[in-house]
C-alpha positions as CSV (number, residue, x, y, z in Angstrom):
1,M,162.1,84.7,84.5
2,T,160.8,87.6,82.6
3,H,158.2,85.9,80.4
4,T,155.3,83.5,80.8
5,P,156.8,80.0,81.3
6,G,156.2,77.5,78.6
7,P,155.2,75.3,77.1
8,W,153.3,77.7,74.8
9,L,150.7,76.1,72.6
10,R,149.4,77.1,69.2
11,E,146.0,76.7,67.6
12,G,145.8,78.5,64.3
13,N,147.2,82.0,64.9
14,A,146.4,81.8,68.6
15,V,149.3,81.3,71.0
16,F,148.5,80.4,74.7
17,T,149.6,78.7,77.8
18,Q,147.7,76.6,80.3
19,D,148.3,75.8,84.0
20,A,148.0,72.3,85.4
21,E,144.2,72.6,85.6
22,N,144.1,73.6,81.9
23,N,143.2,77.2,82.7
24,V,144.5,79.6,80.1
25,T,147.2,81.8,81.7
26,F,148.3,83.7,78.6
27,S,146.7,84.2,75.3
28,A,147.6,86.2,72.2
29,E,146.4,86.4,68.6
30,V,149.3,86.6,66.1
31,M,148.4,89.2,63.6
32,S,150.0,87.5,60.6
33,D,148.8,85.5,57.7
34,L,152.0,83.4,58.0
35,P,151.4,80.2,60.0
36,G,155.1,80.0,60.6
37,D,155.0,83.2,62.8
38,A,152.7,81.5,65.3
39,R,154.8,78.3,65.3
40,L,158.0,80.3,66.0
41,I,156.4,82.4,68.8
42,S,155.0,79.2,70.4
43,A,158.4,77.6,70.3
44,A,160.2,80.6,71.8
45,P,160.4,79.5,75.5
46,E,161.9,76.1,74.5
47,L,164.3,77.7,72.0
48,L,165.5,80.1,74.7
49,T,166.0,77.3,77.2
50,C,167.9,75.2,74.7
51,L,170.2,78.1,73.7
52,E,170.9,78.9,77.3
53,G,171.7,75.3,78.0
54,C,174.0,75.0,74.9
55,I,175.9,78.2,75.9
56,G,176.2,76.9,79.5
57,Y,177.6,73.6,78.4
58,L,180.1,75.1,75.9
59,M,181.3,77.5,78.5
60,S,181.9,74.6,80.9
61,L,184.4,73.0,78.5
62,P,188.1,73.6,78.9
63,N,189.3,76.5,76.8
64,V,191.0,74.3,74.3
65,Q,187.7,72.6,73.5
66,R,185.5,75.7,73.3
67,P,184.4,77.1,70.0
68,D,185.8,80.3,68.8
69,P,184.6,83.2,71.1
70,D,182.9,84.9,68.1
71,W,180.5,82.0,68.0
72,F,179.0,83.1,71.4
73,K,178.3,86.7,70.3
74,P,175.1,86.1,68.3
75,A,173.9,83.5,70.7
76,S,174.5,85.9,73.7
77,A,172.8,88.7,71.8
78,A,169.7,86.6,71.1
79,I,169.5,85.6,74.8
80,A,169.8,89.3,75.8
81,K,167.1,90.3,73.3
82,A,164.8,87.6,74.6
83,T,165.4,88.3,78.3
84,G,165.8,92.0,78.2
85,S,169.2,91.9,79.8
């Protein structure tokens, strides 16, 4: 894994993670006046996990049941952008 594992939490514009003992393990202040930015950043680990799971499931289907291969391109690009691969 190339990022701090989630869940990431949000409090105002602060995004952070905690370990089992509630020690902060990562903290960042989102430099934006838009509250949606902090919400999106805090949801990023779960969104990545969900997208990877969706791609994995769809790729496991028989070819006749898979979506058009072009559907995978933006999803694969988003995963590569998030993971640096």
